[in-house]
C-alpha positions as CSV (number, residue, x, y, z in Angstrom):
1,X,0.0,0.0,0.0
2,X,1.4,3.4,-1.0
3,X,1.8,6.1,1.7
4,X,-0.8,8.8,1.6
5,X,1.8,11.4,0.6
6,X,2.7,9.5,-2.5
7,X,-0.9,8.9,-3.5
8,X,-1.6,12.6,-2.9
9,X,1.3,13.6,-5.2
10,X,0.2,11.1,-7.9
11,X,-3.3,12.5,-7.9
12,X,-2.1,16.1,-7.8
13,X,0.1,15.5,-10.8
14,X,-2.6,13.6,-12.7
15,X,-4.9,16.6,-12.4
16,X,-2.1,19.0,-13.5
17,X,-2.2,20.8,-10.1
18,X,1.1,22.4,-9.0
19,X,2.4,22.2,-5.4
20,X,1.9,26.0,-5.3
21,X,-1.8,25.7,-6.2
22,X,-2.4,23.0,-3.6
23,X,-0.4,25.0,-1.0
24,X,-2.5,28.2,-1.7
25,X,-5.7,26.2,-1.1
26,X,-4.3,24.9,2.2
27,X,-2.7,28.2,3.3
28,X,0.8,26.6,3.0
29,X,3.7,27.5,0.8
30,X,5.0,25.3,-2.0
31,X,8.0,24.2,0.2
32,X,5.7,22.7,2.9
33,X,3.7,20.8,0.2
34,X,7.0,19.4,-1.0
35,X,7.9,18.4,2.5
36,X,4.5,16.7,2.9
37,X,4.8,14.8,-0.3
38,X,8.3,13.6,0.6
39,X,7.1,12.4,4.0
40,X,9.1,15.0,6.1
41,X,6.0,16.8,7.4
42,X,2.9,15.3,8.8
43,X,-0.5,16.2,7.5
44,X,-3.2,17.3,10.0
45,X,-6.7,15.9,9.8
46,X,-7.9,19.3,8.7
47,X,-5.3,19.5,6.0
48,X,-6.1,16.0,4.8
49,X,-9.8,16.9,4.5
50,X,-8.9,20.1,2.5
51,X,-6.5,18.1,0.2
52,X,-9.2,15.5,-0.5
53,X,-11.8,18.2,-1.2
54,X,-9.5,20.2,-3.5
55,X,-8.3,17.2,-5.4
56,X,-12.0,16.0,-5.6
57,X,-11.2,12.5,-4.1
58,X,-12.3,10.7,-1.0
59,X,-10.0,10.4,2.0
60,X,-10.2,6.6,1.4
61,X,-8.7,7.3,-2.1
62,X,-5.8,9.3,-0.5
63,X,-5.0,6.4,1.7
64,X,-5.3,4.1,-1.3
65,X,-8.0,2.1,0.6
66,X,-10.0,-0.3,-1.5
67,X,-12.6,-2.1,0.6
68,X,-13.2,-5.7,-0.5
69,X,-16.9,-5.2,0.3
70,X,-19.7,-6.8,-1.6
71,X,-19.3,-7.5,-5.3
72,X,-22.1,-6.6,-7.7
73,X,-22.4,-10.2,-8.8
74,X,-23.1,-11.2,-5.2
75,X,-25.9,-8.6,-5.0
76,X,-27.4,-9.8,-8.3
77,X,-27.3,-13.5,-7.2
78,X,-28.9,-12.6,-3.8
79,X,-31.7,-10.7,-5.5
80,X,-32.4,-13.6,-7.8
81,X,-32.6,-16.0,-4.9
82,X,-34.9,-13.6,-3.0
83,X,-37.2,-13.3,-6.1
84,X,-37.3,-17.1,-6.4
85,X,-38.1,-17.5,-2.7
86,X,-40.9,-15.0,-2.9
87,X,-42.3,-16.7,-6.0
88,X,-42.4,-20.1,-4.3
89,X,-43.7,-18.8,-1.0
90,X,-46.4,-16.4,-2.2
91,X,-49.6,-16.7,-0.3
92,X,-52.0,-14.2,1.2
93,X,-50.9,-11.6,3.7
94,X,-52.6,-13.3,6.5
95,X,-50.6,-16.5,6.3
96,X,-47.2,-15.3,5.3
97,X,-44.6,-16.1,8.0
98,X,-43.2,-12.5,7.7
99,X,-46.7,-10.8,7.9
100,X,-46.6,-7.8,10.2
101,X,-49.5,-8.9,12.4
102,X,-48.6,-11.0,15.4
103,X,-52.0,-12.8,15.0
104,X,-51.2,-13.8,11.5
105,X,-52.0,-17.4,10.6
106,X,-49.2,-19.4,9.1
107,X,-49.7,-21.8,6.2
108,X,-46.5,-23.7,6.8
109,X,-45.2,-23.1,3.3
């Protein structure tokens, strides 16, 4: 995983933004941006937020964080299974096991 400073520099360069322009947005001079990108100066939380906002990226992107999360295919398959379940277990609202009424009759399907 790349350090946040390296990712910040790569994004800044890809968007044709100079260190001076970024520094002006943060209220820092170009030299301090250079120190940040080289890892010699820490970034405050406030600065990190401003950098992400100015570069139009999320803070996760600056940290090069890519959550594994749920894949689209998993969602599609789950929706298909749910549709099939509902199709097989369709009955009136009074006998459905998930009916909102606590007095609901159950058909046992």
